[in-house]
C-alpha positions in Angstrom: -16.4 -92.5 -21.6 -17.6 -89.4 -23.4 -20.0 -89.8 -26.3 -18.5 -89.0 -29.8 -19.5 -85.8 -31.5 -22.0 -86.4 -34.4 -21.2 -84.5 -37.6 -23.0 -84.5 -41.0 -21.1 -83.6 -44.2 -23.3 -82.5 -47.2 -21.3 -82.5 -50.5 -21.4 -83.4 -54.2 -17.9 -84.7 -54.6 -17.9 -88.2 -53.1 -14.6 -89.2 -54.8 -12.6 -86.6 -52.9 -14.7 -85.3 -50.0 -16.0 -88.8 -49.1 -12.6 -90.2 -48.1 -11.8 -86.9 -46.3 -14.9 -87.3 -44.2 -13.5 -90.6 -43.0 -10.1 -88.9 -42.3 -11.6 -86.1 -40.3 -13.7 -88.6 -38.3 -10.5 -90.3 -37.3 -8.6 -87.1 -36.6 -11.4 -85.5 -34.5 -12.6 -88.8 -33.0 -16.1 -88.0 -34.2 -18.8 -89.8 -36.2 -19.2 -88.3 -39.6 -22.3 -89.1 -41.7 -21.4 -88.2 -45.4 -24.4 -87.1 -47.5 -23.7 -87.5 -51.3 -26.1 -85.0 -52.9 -24.7 -85.6 -56.4 -25.6 -89.2 -56.9 -28.7 -89.3 -54.6 -32.0 -87.4 -54.4 -31.0 -84.1 -52.9 -34.5 -83.2 -51.6 -34.8 -86.7 -50.0 -31.4 -86.3 -48.3 -32.2 -83.0 -46.8 -35.7 -84.0 -45.7 -34.3 -87.1 -44.0 -31.7 -85.0 -42.3 -34.1 -82.4 -40.9 -36.6 -85.1 -39.8 -34.0 -86.6 -37.4 -35.1 -86.5 -33.8 -31.8 -85.1 -32.6 -29.7 -82.5 -34.3 -26.1 -83.2 -35.2 -23.3 -81.5 -33.2 -22.1 -79.8 -36.4 -22.8 -79.8 -40.1 -20.1 -79.4 -42.8 -21.3 -78.3 -46.2 -19.8 -77.5 -49.6 -20.8 -74.0 -50.9 -21.2 -75.0 -54.6 -23.4 -78.0 -55.0 -24.0 -79.9 -58.3 -27.7 -80.5 -57.5 -30.9 -79.9 -59.4 -32.6 -78.6 -56.3 -29.9 -76.6 -54.5 -27.0 -74.8 -56.2 -25.3 -73.5 -53.0 -24.7 -74.7 -49.5 -26.0 -71.5 -48.2 -29.5 -72.4 -49.5 -29.3 -75.7 -47.6 -27.9 -73.9 -44.6 -31.0 -71.6 -44.5 -33.3 -74.7 -44.3 -31.2 -76.2 -41.6 -31.2 -73.0 -39.6 -35.0 -73.0 -39.7 -35.1 -76.6 -38.3 -32.1 -76.4 -35.9 -31.3 -72.7 -35.0 -28.6 -73.9 -32.6 -26.7 -76.2 -34.9 -23.3 -74.9 -36.1 -22.8 -75.0 -39.9 -19.3 -74.9 -41.3 -18.8 -74.3 -45.0 -15.9 -76.3 -46.6 -15.3 -75.0 -50.0 -12.8 -75.1 -52.9 -13.8 -71.6 -54.2 -12.0 -68.4 -53.2 -13.5 -67.4 -49.9 -13.1 -63.7 -50.8 -15.6 -64.2 -53.7 -18.4 -65.3 -51.3 -21.0 -62.6 -50.7 -21.6 -61.2 -47.2 -25.1 -62.7 -47.3 -23.7 -66.2 -48.1 -21.0 -66.0 -45.4 -23.6 -64.9 -42.8 -25.4 -68.2 -43.2 -22.3 -70.2 -42.1 -20.6 -70.1 -38.7 -17.3 -70.5 -40.4 -15.9 -70.8 -43.9 -12.7 -72.8 -44.5 -10.8 -73.9 -47.6 -11.1 -77.6 -48.3 -7.4 -77.8 -49.4 -6.3 -76.9 -45.9 -9.1 -78.5 -43.9 -6.7 -80.4 -41.5 -5.3 -77.0 -40.4 -8.7 -76.2 -39.1 -9.3 -79.3 -37.1 -9.0 -77.5 -33.7 -11.3 -74.7 -34.8 -14.0 -77.2 -36.0 -13.9 -79.0 -32.7 -14.0 -75.7 -30.7 -17.1 -74.6 -32.7 -18.9 -78.0 -32.2 -18.0 -78.1 -28.4 -18.8 -74.4 -27.9 -22.2 -74.7 -29.4 -22.8 -77.9 -27.4 -21.9 -76.3 -24.1 -24.2 -73.3 -24.7 -27.1 -75.6 -25.8 -26.7 -77.8 -22.8 -26.6 -75.0 -20.3 -30.0 -75.2 -18.7 -31.9 -72.1 -17.7 -29.3 -69.8 -19.3 -28.8 -66.4 -17.7 -26.2 -63.7 -17.6 -24.2 -65.3 -14.8 -24.1 -68.7 -16.6 -23.0 -66.9 -19.7 -20.1 -65.3 -17.9 -19.3 -68.8 -16.5 -19.1 -70.1 -20.0 -16.7 -67.3 -20.9 -14.8 -67.6 -17.6 -14.8 -63.9 -17.2 -12.5 -62.3 -14.5 -14.6 -60.6 -11.8 -13.1 -57.2 -12.6 -14.5 -57.3 -16.2 -18.1 -58.4 -15.5 -19.7 -55.0 -15.1 -18.0 -53.7 -18.3 -19.2 -56.7 -20.3 -22.7 -56.2 -19.0 -22.7 -52.7 -20.5 -21.5 -53.7 -24.0 -23.3 -57.1 -24.5 -25.9 -56.9 -27.3 -29.4 -56.8 -25.9 -30.3 -60.2 -27.4 -27.5 -61.7 -25.3 -28.8 -60.1 -22.1 -32.5 -60.5 -22.1 -34.2 -63.3 -24.0 -32.5 -66.6 -23.3 -35.6 -68.5 -24.6 -34.9 -67.4 -28.1 -33.6 -70.4 -30.1 -31.2 -68.1 -31.9 -29.3 -67.3 -28.7 -26.7 -70.0 -29.4 -25.8 -68.7 -32.9 -25.9 -65.1 -31.8 -23.7 -65.8 -28.8 -21.2 -67.7 -30.9 -21.0 -65.0 -33.4 -20.4 -62.3 -30.8 -17.8 -64.2 -28.8 -15.7 -65.3 -31.8 -16.0 -62.2 -34.0 -16.0 -59.5 -31.4 -14.8 -60.6 -28.0 -12.0 -62.8 -29.2 -11.2 -60.9 -32.4 -11.2 -57.3 -31.3 -8.4 -56.4 -28.8 -9.8 -54.9 -25.6 -10.9 -57.5 -23.1 -8.8 -60.2 -24.7 -5.4 -59.9 -26.3 -3.7 -62.2 -28.7 0.1 -63.0 -28.4 1.2 -59.9 -30.4 -1.0 -57.5 -28.4 0.0 -59.1 -25.1 3.7 -58.9 -25.8 3.4 -55.3 -27.0 1.6 -54.4 -23.8 4.6 -55.9 -21.9 7.0 -54.0 -24.0 8.6 -57.1 -25.5 8.8 -58.8 -28.9 6.2 -61.4 -29.7 8.9 -64.1 -30.0 10.2 -63.2 -26.6 6.9 -63.6 -24.8 7.6 -67.4 -24.5 10.3 -66.5 -21.9 7.7 -65.3 -19.4 4.4 -66.8 -20.8 4.1 -69.3 -17.9 3.7 -66.3 -15.6 0.5 -65.5 -17.3 -1.0 -68.9 -17.3 -4.0 -67.9 -15.1 -4.8 -65.0 -17.4 -5.2 -67.3 -20.5 -8.7 -67.4 -21.9 -10.2 -70.9 -21.3 -13.8 -70.2 -22.1 -16.0 -71.4 -25.0 -14.3 -71.4 -28.4 -10.8 -71.0 -27.0 -8.0 -72.3 -29.3 -4.6 -73.4 -28.1 -3.3 -72.7 -31.6 -4.5 -69.1 -31.4 -4.6 -68.2 -27.7 -6.0 -65.1 -26.0 -5.2 -63.6 -22.6 -7.5 -61.4 -20.4 -5.9 -58.0 -20.5 -7.0 -57.1 -17.0 -5.5 -60.3 -15.6 -2.3 -59.7 -17.5 -2.0 -56.3 -15.9 -2.7 -57.6 -12.4 -0.1 -60.4 -12.8 2.3 -57.8 -14.1 1.8 -55.6 -11.0 2.2 -58.6 -8.7 5.5 -59.7 -10.2 7.3 -56.4 -10.6 8.5 -53.8 -8.1 9.1 -51.0 -10.5 6.6 -48.2 -11.0 5.7 -46.9 -14.4 3.9 -47.9 -17.5 3.1 -51.6 -18.4 6.0 -51.8 -21.0 8.4 -50.5 -18.3 7.3 -53.2 -15.9 7.2 -55.9 -18.5 10.8 -55.3 -19.5 11.9 -56.2 -15.9 10.1 -59.6 -15.9 11.8 -62.9 -15.4 10.7 -66.5 -15.0 13.0 -69.1 -13.7 16.3 -68.8 -15.6 14.5 -66.8 -18.3 15.1 -63.0 -18.0 13.9 -60.3 -20.3 16.9 -58.4 -21.7 17.3 -55.4 -24.0 17.3 -57.6 -27.1 13.8 -58.7 -26.2 12.4 -55.2 -26.1 9.7 -54.4 -28.7 10.5 -51.9 -31.4 8.4 -49.7 -33.6 8.0 -50.9 -37.2 8.5 -47.4 -38.6 11.2 -46.3 -36.3 13.0 -49.0 -34.4 14.2 -46.6 -31.7 10.7 -45.9 -30.6 8.7 -48.0 -28.1 5.4 -49.2 -29.6 2.2 -48.5 -27.7 -0.2 -50.3 -30.0 -0.5 -52.8 -32.8 -1.4 -51.5 -36.3 -2.2 -53.0 -39.7 0.3 -52.1 -42.4 -2.4 -50.7 -44.7 -6.1 -50.8 -45.5 -6.2 -54.3 -47.0 -3.2 -56.3 -45.6 -3.8 -58.7 -42.7 -0.2 -58.0 -41.5 0.2 -56.2 -38.2 3.1 -54.7 -36.4 3.9 -53.1 -33.0 3.9 -49.3 -33.5 4.0 -46.0 -31.7 0.7 -44.2 -31.7 2.1 -41.1 -33.4 2.9 -43.2 -36.5 -0.6 -44.6 -36.8 -4.1 -43.4 -37.7 -7.6 -45.0 -37.2 -8.3 -47.9 -39.6 -11.1 -46.8 -41.9 -12.8 -50.2 -42.0 -13.3 -50.6 -38.3 -15.7 -48.7 -36.1 -14.8 -47.9 -32.5 -16.4 -50.1 -29.8 -16.8 -49.1 -26.1 -14.0 -50.7 -23.9 -12.2 -52.1 -27.0 -8.9 -50.8 -28.3 -9.1 -48.7 -31.4 -8.1 -50.6 -34.6 -5.3 -48.6 -36.3 -3.1 -48.7 -39.3 0.4 -47.4 -39.9 0.3 -43.9 -41.2 1.1 -43.7 -45.0 4.7 -42.5 -45.6 4.8 -39.0 -47.2 
């Protein structure tokens, strides 16, 4: 029987957050130690926490704290980082996340809205388990790192070239866990290139995102199953998708031409499943683009109707992030 994950929740709202700490413990099958810093000596609570012989598997903390000693969770997070560099810290807040400064956000591994905390259960678990797997990997080296990521053989050399130096050389640094988590979740899994989300994968195959479910089972072995993987927001290795596509089609041509001939069991891709450009539905999209500078909305689009997104720098071996060209 596996041991329960050990969480600590630091907060100043015991009436609301206290009961929720019990709920999340039940939902995630974890032990949650709720620390009330409103009605108790804040300094004593934090000192007792960091004096523990073993670190928690994850710490949840409110950003705004009604405390004489600490006014923000990020201040407490900085102390915890000094004591336990490899402990994940998730900010659970009622304030508008967009109002948090970049510095404050950088002290947390994730920031989630309290009102929707149950929607983030899987992500919280993936962070706790991901950090735990990295921390428990003895004598970490590059090969073990790639094992944790379950990298296809064909992608290993490219990843070696683009990994930050701190993730290649010094595995004795206590900050390696946090640095690796940050790079995997915010670069490898978020930027299309090595890994594609459902929209990018469907567009690569020349079909609509909703139609991908018809043939998704074909690409089961291409699905990312490494650390921090989420079933609710899956990724697929692009190289593996292309290999499976080649193995399951007889036609020659571009990936979208091959993808449009796919079938799985009784499911067959038909013309109504073909992807369409957002700007001109008669065109075949070659990329995925944001609708403008600030919106999170993305659509399949032909390259000629897009321009580079001004807020993203290009990264070697990753797809260029683009936005739809403003209409004249």
